[in-house]
N, C-alpha and C positions, 0 to 999 in steps of 0.2 A: 504494500500500500504506500502511495506516494502522493504528495500534495498536488502534483501536476497531473495525475491520472484519475483521482477521485472527483466525482461531480460535486457541485455545490450542494445539491439536495442530499446526497449520500454523506457529505461532510457534516451537515447539520444533524443528521440522524446519528452519525457516529459520535458526535459531541454529546448528544443526549444520552447515548449509551455509556459514555465515559462518566458523565455526571452521576448517573445512577450507581456506578461502581465507586463513587467517591473520588474520582480522578480529576485532575485539573486540565486547563487548556495547555499548560506547559507540558503535561504528560502527553497529550495528543499531538502537540507540535513536535515533540521529540520523536514519537513513533512515526510521524509523517515526514521526518527529516527536513523540518522547516523551522521557522521562527514563529513565536506567538503573534507577532505583527502580521506576517503573511497569512497565518491561519485566520485571524479575525477579519482581515481584508477580504478573503475569499468567501467567508460566511456572510459578510455584509453585502457583497455583490449578489449572492444567492437570495438573501432576504429581500433585496430590492428588485429581484427578478431581472437583473441585467444579464443579457445573453453572454454565455461563455464564448471566449475567443481564443484562438491559438496564440502561443507565445510569438511575439514579433521577432524575437531573436533568442535562440537557444542552442547551446553547444554541448555535445555529448563528449565529455572527457573520459568516459568509462568510469570504473570504480577502483579506488585504491585497494591494495591488498590488506586484509585483516586476518591474521593467522593464529591458530592455536598450535603452539610448538613446545614440546618438552625440552628440546635443545636446538640450538642453531649456532653456527660459526659465522661471524660477521666481519667483513672487511670492505673497504672501498678504496678509491684513489690508487688504482693499479697503474693507470697511465701507460698502457702498453704503447710502444715497446720500451719506454723509459722505466723499466721495472727492475727491481732487485730480485732476480730469479732464484737466488739461493734463499733469501728471506721468505719468498713466496711459497717455498716448500714447507715452512714451519706450520702454517695453518693446516696443511694436509697431514703432517705428522701428528699434530695435536688431535685432529679429528679421528685418525685411525686408532689412537691410543685411548682417548677419553670420551668418545661419543659412541653411543650404541649403534651397532650396525643395523641398517634398516630404517633408522630414524635420523640419519645424518643430513641435515639441511644446511646449505650454504646460502647466505644472503650477500650479494655483491651490491654494495650501496653506492653506486654511481662512480663515474670516471673510470670505467674499465678501459676505455679508449682515451688517448690523448687528443686525437683528431686535429693534428697540426695542419693537415691539408685544408681544413675549414676554419682555421683560426683567423680572427679579425685583426690580430696583431701583426705588425710588419716583421718579416724574417730578419734575424740577425745572424743566421747561419743556415746551412742546408738542413731542412727538416726531414724526418722520416716520411716515407710515402704511406699512403693509405694501405697499400698492399703489405708493407712491412708491419703495420699495426695489426692487420687482420691475421697475418701469419703468426705473430707473437701471441695474439689472443686465442687463436686456434690451438696452439701448443698448450697453453694454460688450461683451456676448457677441456681438452682431452684428458689432462691429468686430473682435474677436479671431478670429472664424470666417472673416473675410475674409483673414487673414494666416496663422493657424496651421492646420496640417494636422490636428492632433489636440489635444484639450484634456482634461486630467485634473483633476477636482475632488475635493479632500479636505475633510473636515469640520473646522471650528474650533469653539471654545467658543461664539461668537456664533451660528453656524449651528445648533448644537445647542439653542439656546434654544427654538426652536419645537417640536423633538422632545420636550423636557422638558415644555413647556406642554401638549402633546397626548398625553402619556404614551406616547411611543415610536411613535406612528402615522405620523409624518412622517420620511422617510429622505432620504439624499443624492440619490437618483434623483428624488424629488419636487421638491426645491429646484431641480434642473436642468431638469426638465420644465416648470416654470413659465416658463422662459426660452427653451428650444429643444428640439426633438425630433430634432436632428441626431445621426446615429449616430457622428459624429466626436467627441462629448463623452462621456467616461466618468466616472461618479460613484462614489466609494467612501465607505462609511460609516466607514472608518477615518480617523484624524487623521494618518496617516503612510503613506509608501510607501518602497520601496527602489529606487534607480536604480543600475544598473551602467553606468558610462561610463569608457572607457579601461581601462588595465591595473591600476590601483591598487585600493585598498579601495573598497567600494561607498559610495554616498551615501544617507543617511537624510534624506528630506525630511519635516519634522514640524511640526505645530502643537501644541506641548507644552502640558500642563495647568499647568506650573510657571512661576513668574515670579521674577526677581531684579532688583533695582535696578541690579546690576552686570552690564554687558554681557559676553556669552560665558560667564558662570558656569554657566547651565543647559546650554548646548550642550557645555561641557567635560565635565560629568557624563554626559550622554547619549552622547558619543563613547566614553568609557571603559566605559559599561554595555553598549553595543551593538557596540563595536569597529568603528565606521564613521566616515566623514566625516559631518558634520552641517550641514544648512541648516535653521535654526530660526526659527519665527515665534511670534507671540503677545505678545512682550515689547516690540515697537516700537522695539528698538535696531537700529543698523546698525554692524556690525563684522566683521572677518575676522582669524583668527589660527590658532594651533596649540592643540591640547589640551595639558594639563599636561605630558605626556611627549613632545610633539613628534612624535606618530605620525599624527594625523588633523587635517585641516583643519576648523575650526569657524566657522560663519557665523551671525550674527544678521542677518536679511534684511529689516529695515525693513517697509515696506508702502506702499500707494497711497492712504492716508487723507489727509484734510486736517484737521489738529488744530484749525483755526479753527472747525470745524463741530461740535465736541464740547463740550457744555455744561459737563461736569464739569472740562474742561481750562481753559475760558475764564472761568467765572464766579467761581472761587475760587482763591486761591493755594494751592499745595501743594508738597511735596518730590518729587512724581513727576517722572521723567525727561521730557525733551522727546521727543515722538513724531517719529521720524526716518524719512523715506521712503527706499525702496530696493528693489532686486530683483537677481537673479543670473542670469547666462548660464553654463550648464554645457556645455562642449564637450570631448569626448575626455578626460574626467577632470579638467579644469582649470576652475576657477570664477573668473569675473570678476564682482565685486560693484559695482553702480552706485548712486550716490546723487546728491544735489544738489551743485552746484559749491560749494566746491572739492574735494569728495570725488572727483568724476569730472570729467575734462577732456572735456566734451561736444564741443568742436571736433575733438578727436582721433577720437572714435568716430563722430560724425555729420557 
């Protein structure tokens, strides 16, 4: 049931049913995936017997993923082919040793590709070709599919470069179909998904549009905005903590990149933060964050 598909007369009858059950308009608005203002407006239109009209402009973005998962391995910012391929094997090793076979889910939270070919920035050196990026991503996807039972791919700002270049004609499913036709890989056009794991608050896995030089700053705001635990990508920080009010766990999840392969990092001095590698294992609502030694005691885990 949706506010856009229910008729005005049916909406009023549904509201009467809700009142008899002791429920509020806020409850009905929530169940119809709308606001109380839009709900009251549609009921008022019906009461005045104003003819229903189609939406003058409506875009179907699809639905973001909402998943019930006992366990998931989460990383983003792979930036093929500018990837640390040795470090990229550590999530695979952790999954094989610490995740139950048959329930191993990998979430790639954006920027699988670097998409230099579609970058709006002027070149300062020869960039990798699109073919080089696809070959590198194919190599990694083949390895991941040997270990993980299911893979979820979310879009990041670098992945969207090609969509922007081709004016929206390339979507997440195309970026994945270049690599594999496996039905075990799901691609989402959204840059976030929600994971329910354990009994606590849900986890929002996101490749945010925002950046802060200060780690956990963006994740802190997202946690309060969405009232969820946050595992955030895009900023290339690695950190774990509480939101400002100590209610939600917030994580900057690093990436699998190799900063030695980024021209803008290596050729000129800047105040930019160091790009820090990392990933997260989520099990039964608890998050273990991994990074290079001494952040992680690899002898303990492997």
